[in-house]
C-alpha positions as a Markdown table, in Angstrom:
| # | Residue | x | y | z |
|---|---|---|---|---|
| 1 | Met | 0.0 | 0.0 | 0.0 |
| 2 | Ala | 1.2 | 3.5 | -0.9 |
| 3 | Arg | 2.9 | 5.7 | 1.7 |
| 4 | Val | 1.0 | 9.1 | 1.4 |
| 5 | Leu | 3.1 | 12.2 | 2.0 |
| 6 | Ala | 1.6 | 15.7 | 2.3 |
| 7 | Ile | 4.1 | 18.3 | 1.2 |
| 8 | Thr | 3.0 | 21.3 | 3.0 |
| 9 | Asn | 3.9 | 24.7 | 4.5 |
| 10 | Gln | 1.5 | 27.5 | 4.9 |
| 11 | Lys | 4.2 | 29.9 | 3.8 |
| 12 | Gly | 4.3 | 30.4 | 0.0 |
| 13 | Gly | 7.4 | 30.3 | -2.2 |
| 14 | Val | 9.3 | 27.7 | -0.2 |
| 15 | Gly | 9.5 | 25.1 | -2.9 |
| 16 | Lys | 6.5 | 22.9 | -2.2 |
| 17 | Thr | 5.5 | 22.4 | -5.8 |
| 18 | Thr | 9.1 | 22.2 | -7.0 |
| 19 | Thr | 9.6 | 19.4 | -4.4 |
| 20 | Ser | 6.4 | 17.6 | -5.3 |
| 21 | Val | 7.1 | 17.5 | -9.0 |
| 22 | Asn | 10.8 | 16.6 | -8.8 |
| 23 | Leu | 10.5 | 14.2 | -5.9 |
| 24 | Gly | 7.8 | 12.4 | -7.8 |
| 25 | Ala | 9.9 | 12.2 | -10.9 |
| 26 | Ser | 12.9 | 11.0 | -8.9 |
| 27 | Leu | 10.9 | 8.3 | -7.1 |
| 28 | Ala | 9.6 | 7.2 | -10.5 |
| 29 | Thr | 13.1 | 7.0 | -11.9 |
| 30 | Ala | 13.9 | 4.7 | -8.9 |
| 31 | Gly | 11.3 | 2.4 | -10.2 |
| 32 | Lys | 8.5 | 3.4 | -7.7 |
| 33 | Arg | 4.9 | 3.8 | -8.7 |
| 34 | Val | 4.0 | 7.4 | -8.0 |
| 35 | Leu | 0.8 | 9.5 | -7.9 |
| 36 | Leu | 1.2 | 13.2 | -7.6 |
| 37 | Leu | -1.9 | 14.9 | -6.3 |
| 38 | Asp | -2.3 | 18.6 | -7.0 |
| 39 | Leu | -4.3 | 20.1 | -4.2 |
| 40 | Asp | -3.5 | 23.8 | -5.0 |
| 41 | Pro | -6.0 | 25.8 | -7.1 |
| 42 | Gln | -3.1 | 27.4 | -8.9 |
| 43 | Gly | -2.5 | 24.1 | -10.6 |
| 44 | Asn | 1.3 | 24.6 | -10.7 |
| 45 | Ala | 2.2 | 21.0 | -10.1 |
| 46 | Thr | -0.2 | 20.0 | -12.9 |
| 47 | Met | 1.5 | 22.4 | -15.3 |
| 48 | Gly | 5.0 | 21.5 | -14.1 |
| 49 | Ser | 4.2 | 17.9 | -14.9 |
| 50 | Gly | 3.5 | 18.8 | -18.5 |
| 51 | Ile | -0.3 | 18.8 | -18.3 |
| 52 | Asp | -2.4 | 21.7 | -19.6 |
| 53 | Lys | -4.7 | 22.6 | -16.6 |
| 54 | Arg | -7.0 | 24.6 | -18.9 |
| 55 | Ser | -8.1 | 21.7 | -21.1 |
| 56 | Leu | -8.9 | 19.1 | -18.4 |
| 57 | Pro | -12.3 | 17.4 | -18.6 |
| 58 | Ala | -12.2 | 16.8 | -14.8 |
| 59 | Thr | -9.9 | 17.5 | -11.8 |
| 60 | Val | -9.5 | 16.7 | -8.1 |
| 61 | Tyr | -12.3 | 19.2 | -7.6 |
| 62 | Gln | -14.8 | 16.6 | -8.9 |
| 63 | Val | -13.1 | 13.9 | -6.9 |
| 64 | Leu | -13.5 | 15.9 | -3.6 |
| 65 | Leu | -17.2 | 16.5 | -4.3 |
| 66 | Gly | -17.8 | 12.9 | -5.1 |
| 67 | Thr | -18.9 | 13.3 | -8.7 |
| 68 | Lys | -15.9 | 11.5 | -10.2 |
| 69 | Ser | -13.6 | 8.8 | -8.9 |
| 70 | Ala | -9.9 | 9.4 | -8.5 |
| 71 | Gly | -9.1 | 6.6 | -10.9 |
| 72 | Ala | -11.2 | 8.2 | -13.6 |
| 73 | Val | -9.6 | 11.6 | -13.2 |
| 74 | Arg | -5.9 | 10.8 | -13.0 |
| 75 | Val | -3.7 | 11.4 | -16.0 |
| 76 | Lys | -0.1 | 10.5 | -17.0 |
| 77 | Ser | 2.7 | 13.0 | -16.8 |
| 78 | Pro | 4.1 | 12.9 | -20.3 |
| 79 | Lys | 7.7 | 13.6 | -19.1 |
| 80 | Gly | 7.6 | 12.5 | -15.5 |
| 81 | Ala | 6.7 | 8.7 | -15.6 |
| 82 | Tyr | 4.2 | 9.2 | -12.8 |
| 83 | Asp | 0.4 | 9.7 | -12.6 |
| 84 | Val | -1.2 | 13.1 | -11.7 |
| 85 | Leu | -4.5 | 13.9 | -10.1 |
| 86 | Pro | -4.6 | 17.4 | -11.6 |
| 87 | Ala | -6.1 | 20.7 | -10.4 |
| 88 | Asn | -7.0 | 24.1 | -11.8 |
| 89 | Arg | -8.8 | 27.2 | -10.6 |
| 90 | Glu | -12.2 | 25.5 | -10.1 |
| 91 | Leu | -10.7 | 23.8 | -7.0 |
| 92 | Ala | -10.8 | 27.2 | -5.2 |
| 93 | Gly | -14.6 | 26.8 | -4.9 |
| 94 | Ala | -14.3 | 23.3 | -3.3 |
| 95 | Glu | -13.9 | 24.6 | 0.2 |
| 96 | Ile | -17.2 | 26.5 | 0.2 |
| 97 | Glu | -19.0 | 23.6 | -1.4 |
| 98 | Met | -17.5 | 21.0 | 1.0 |
| 99 | Val | -18.7 | 22.9 | 4.1 |
| 100 | Asp | -22.1 | 21.3 | 4.2 |
| 101 | Leu | -20.9 | 17.8 | 3.1 |
| 102 | Ser | -20.7 | 15.0 | 5.7 |
| 103 | His | -17.2 | 14.0 | 6.8 |
| 104 | Arg | -15.8 | 17.0 | 5.0 |
| 105 | Glu | -12.2 | 16.5 | 6.4 |
| 106 | Met | -12.1 | 12.9 | 5.1 |
| 107 | Arg | -13.2 | 13.4 | 1.5 |
| 108 | Leu | -9.8 | 13.0 | 0.1 |
| 109 | Lys | -8.9 | 10.0 | 2.2 |
| 110 | Thr | -12.1 | 8.2 | 1.1 |
| 111 | Ala | -11.4 | 9.1 | -2.6 |
| 112 | Leu | -7.8 | 7.7 | -2.5 |
| 113 | Ala | -8.8 | 4.5 | -0.8 |
| 114 | Glu | -9.8 | 2.8 | -4.1 |
| 115 | Ile | -6.5 | 3.4 | -5.8 |
| 116 | Arg | -4.0 | 3.5 | -2.9 |
| 117 | Asp | -2.9 | -0.1 | -3.5 |
| 118 | Glu | -1.8 | 0.8 | -7.1 |
| 119 | Tyr | 1.1 | 3.0 | -5.9 |
| 120 | Asp | 4.2 | 3.0 | -3.7 |
| 121 | Phe | 4.0 | 6.7 | -3.0 |
| 122 | Ile | 1.3 | 9.3 | -3.2 |
| 123 | Leu | 2.6 | 12.9 | -2.9 |
| 124 | Ile | 0.1 | 15.7 | -2.1 |
| 125 | Asp | 1.1 | 19.2 | -3.2 |
| 126 | Cys | -0.8 | 21.3 | -0.6 |
| 127 | Pro | -1.9 | 25.0 | -1.0 |
| 128 | Pro | 0.0 | 27.7 | 0.9 |
| 129 | Ala | -2.6 | 27.9 | 3.6 |
| 130 | Leu | -3.9 | 25.9 | 6.6 |
| 131 | Asn | -7.4 | 25.5 | 5.1 |
| 132 | Leu | -9.9 | 22.7 | 4.6 |
| 133 | Leu | -8.0 | 21.5 | 1.5 |
| 134 | Thr | -4.8 | 21.2 | 3.6 |
| 135 | Val | -6.7 | 19.5 | 6.5 |
| 136 | Asn | -8.0 | 16.9 | 3.9 |
| 137 | Ala | -4.4 | 16.3 | 2.8 |
| 138 | Leu | -3.3 | 15.8 | 6.5 |
| 139 | Cys | -6.2 | 13.4 | 7.2 |
| 140 | Ala | -5.4 | 11.4 | 4.1 |
| 141 | Ser | -1.6 | 11.2 | 4.8 |
| 142 | Asp | 0.7 | 8.9 | 6.7 |
| 143 | Ala | 3.3 | 11.7 | 7.1 |
| 144 | Val | 4.2 | 15.3 | 6.3 |
| 145 | Met | 7.2 | 16.7 | 4.5 |
| 146 | Ile | 7.8 | 20.3 | 5.3 |
| 147 | Pro | 9.9 | 22.2 | 2.7 |
| 148 | Met | 11.3 | 25.5 | 4.2 |
| 149 | Gln | 13.8 | 28.1 | 3.5 |
| 150 | Cys | 16.4 | 28.7 | 6.1 |
| 151 | Glu | 15.3 | 32.2 | 7.2 |
| 152 | Tyr | 14.0 | 33.8 | 10.4 |
| 153 | Tyr | 10.3 | 34.0 | 9.5 |
| 154 | Ala | 10.3 | 30.3 | 8.4 |
| 155 | Leu | 10.9 | 29.3 | 12.0 |
| 156 | Glu | 7.8 | 31.2 | 13.2 |
| 157 | Gly | 5.6 | 29.6 | 10.5 |
| 158 | Leu | 7.0 | 26.2 | 11.4 |
| 159 | Ser | 5.7 | 26.3 | 14.9 |
| 160 | Asp | 2.2 | 27.1 | 13.6 |
| 161 | Leu | 2.3 | 24.2 | 11.2 |
| 162 | Val | 3.6 | 21.8 | 13.9 |
| 163 | Asn | 0.7 | 22.8 | 16.2 |
| 164 | Thr | -1.8 | 22.2 | 13.3 |
| 165 | Ile | -0.3 | 18.7 | 12.7 |
| 166 | Lys | -0.7 | 17.9 | 16.5 |
| 167 | Lys | -4.3 | 19.0 | 16.4 |
| 168 | Val | -5.1 | 16.8 | 13.3 |
| 169 | Arg | -3.3 | 13.9 | 15.0 |
| 170 | Ser | -5.2 | 14.2 | 18.2 |
| 171 | Lys | -8.7 | 14.6 | 16.6 |
| 172 | Leu | -8.7 | 13.2 | 13.1 |
| 173 | Asn | -5.6 | 11.2 | 12.1 |
| 174 | Pro | -3.8 | 9.6 | 15.1 |
| 175 | His | -1.2 | 8.0 | 12.8 |
| 176 | Leu | 0.0 | 11.3 | 11.2 |
| 177 | Glu | 3.7 | 12.0 | 11.7 |
| 178 | Ile | 6.4 | 14.4 | 10.5 |
| 179 | Asp | 8.5 | 12.5 | 7.9 |
| 180 | Gly | 11.0 | 15.3 | 7.7 |
| 181 | Leu | 12.0 | 19.0 | 7.2 |
| 182 | Leu | 13.5 | 19.8 | 3.9 |
| 183 | Arg | 15.9 | 22.7 | 3.5 |
| 184 | Thr | 15.2 | 24.3 | 0.1 |
| 185 | Met | 16.8 | 27.1 | -1.9 |
| 186 | Phe | 19.8 | 26.8 | 0.3 |
| 187 | Asp | 22.9 | 29.0 | -0.3 |
| 188 | Pro | 25.8 | 28.0 | 2.0 |
| 189 | Arg | 27.3 | 31.4 | 1.6 |
| 190 | Asn | 24.4 | 32.9 | 3.5 |
| 191 | Thr | 25.4 | 33.2 | 7.2 |
| 192 | Leu | 21.8 | 33.5 | 8.5 |
| 193 | Gly | 20.8 | 30.5 | 6.4 |
| 194 | Gln | 23.5 | 28.4 | 7.9 |
| 195 | Gln | 22.5 | 29.5 | 11.4 |
| 196 | Val | 18.8 | 28.6 | 10.8 |
| 197 | Ser | 19.9 | 25.3 | 9.4 |
| 198 | Asp | 22.0 | 24.6 | 12.5 |
| 199 | Gln | 19.0 | 25.5 | 14.7 |
| 200 | Leu | 16.7 | 23.1 | 12.8 |
| 201 | Gln | 19.2 | 20.3 | 13.3 |
| 202 | Gln | 19.5 | 21.0 | 17.0 |
| 203 | His | 15.7 | 21.1 | 17.6 |
| 204 | Phe | 14.5 | 18.4 | 15.2 |
| 205 | Gly | 17.6 | 16.1 | 14.9 |
| 206 | Asp | 17.1 | 13.3 | 12.4 |
| 207 | Lys | 13.7 | 14.7 | 11.4 |
| 208 | Val | 15.8 | 17.1 | 9.2 |
| 209 | Tyr | 16.6 | 15.4 | 5.9 |
| 210 | Arg | 20.3 | 15.1 | 5.2 |
| 211 | Thr | 19.6 | 16.2 | 1.6 |
| 212 | Val | 19.7 | 20.0 | 1.1 |
| 213 | Ile | 18.1 | 21.5 | -2.0 |
| 214 | Pro | 20.4 | 24.2 | -3.4 |
| 215 | Arg | 19.4 | 27.4 | -5.2 |
| 216 | Asn | 19.7 | 26.2 | -8.8 |
| 217 | Ile | 18.8 | 28.0 | -12.1 |
| 218 | Arg | 17.8 | 24.7 | -13.8 |
| 219 | Leu | 15.3 | 24.0 | -11.1 |
| 220 | Ala | 13.8 | 27.5 | -11.7 |
| 221 | Glu | 13.7 | 27.0 | -15.5 |
| 222 | Ala | 12.2 | 23.5 | -15.7 |
| 223 | Pro | 8.6 | 24.5 | -14.9 |
| 224 | Ser | 8.4 | 26.9 | -17.8 |
| 225 | His | 9.1 | 23.9 | -20.0 |
| 226 | Gly | 6.4 | 21.8 | -18.3 |
| 227 | Thr | 8.9 | 19.2 | -17.2 |
| 228 | Pro | 10.6 | 18.0 | -14.0 |
| 229 | Val | 14.3 | 19.0 | -13.8 |
| 230 | Leu | 15.3 | 15.4 | -14.4 |
| 231 | Ala | 14.0 | 15.6 | -17.9 |
| 232 | Tyr | 15.4 | 19.1 | -18.4 |
| 233 | Asp | 19.0 | 18.7 | -17.1 |
| 234 | Arg | 19.6 | 15.5 | -15.3 |
| 235 | Gln | 23.2 | 16.5 | -14.3 |
| 236 | Ser | 22.2 | 19.8 | -12.7 |
| 237 | Lys | 22.7 | 20.2 | -9.0 |
| 238 | Gly | 19.0 | 20.5 | -8.5 |
| 239 | Ala | 18.3 | 17.2 | -10.2 |
| 240 | Leu | 21.0 | 15.4 | -8.3 |
| 241 | Ala | 19.7 | 16.8 | -5.0 |
| 242 | Tyr | 16.1 | 15.5 | -5.7 |
| 243 | Leu | 17.5 | 12.1 | -6.7 |
| 244 | Ala | 19.3 | 12.0 | -3.3 |
| 245 | Leu | 16.1 | 13.1 | -1.5 |
| 246 | Ala | 14.2 | 10.2 | -3.2 |
| 247 | Gly | 16.8 | 7.8 | -1.9 |
| 248 | Glu | 16.3 | 9.2 | 1.6 |
| 249 | Val | 12.5 | 9.0 | 1.4 |
| 250 | Val | 12.6 | 5.4 | 0.3 |
| 251 | Ser | 15.0 | 4.5 | 3.1 |
| 252 | Arg | 12.7 | 6.1 | 5.6 |
| 253 | Gln | 9.8 | 4.2 | 4.2 |
| 254 | Ser | 11.6 | 0.9 | 4.6 |
| 255 | Lys | 12.3 | 1.7 | 8.3 |
| 256 | Val | 8.6 | 2.4 | 8.8 |
| 257 | Glu | 7.7 | -0.9 | 7.3 |
């Protein structure tokens, strides 16, 4: 059965979508069966996987409302060798429409149940907010991956997210855990960044992934070509970093099992 990872941080611009797309591609390269679930109305993970969000007949929006099954809506990434449950702007209305539905926090978990056995990993790219969509992702997940930049404000936001995870664990998903904290857009020449990185390791220990994602122009360019960085420049520092992260994620999964 798939290990479901919610990739989340309520702060925007920290590399959630970049991580979702490139980790998915890296796990697929390692021979794993991967589903990338785009839960952000911006649909960037969908576009970054080479799928035109404007021409989709159905998206995760219909899945959450129960009018389509997850199996019927998923599509193949043409360049990533993984499946995608896509999203576009219509997902923004899902929160309002889900308010009156029964078990609204569990809609995504229920929808994924029918296809979970078909994958080794399901990665959920969450929106940059602690809203009902994110709560659905946390309820459906086994663990959380938290991408974050090593800067002062990131530490403040991290404490809010950890508190949210604790609340979800106590009331809705007792098995939810933090898989790890991922340092993204890292520049070793930045003294503050190094200090924050050191603080993270002191406070969270082995919950901080050994892999560090560097600032890398190829990582920034790949989405404009609708492709993971592995298909754009496999030898770039960004691609090699995500391949290393995939190895670490697989290793952590085997310890859980």
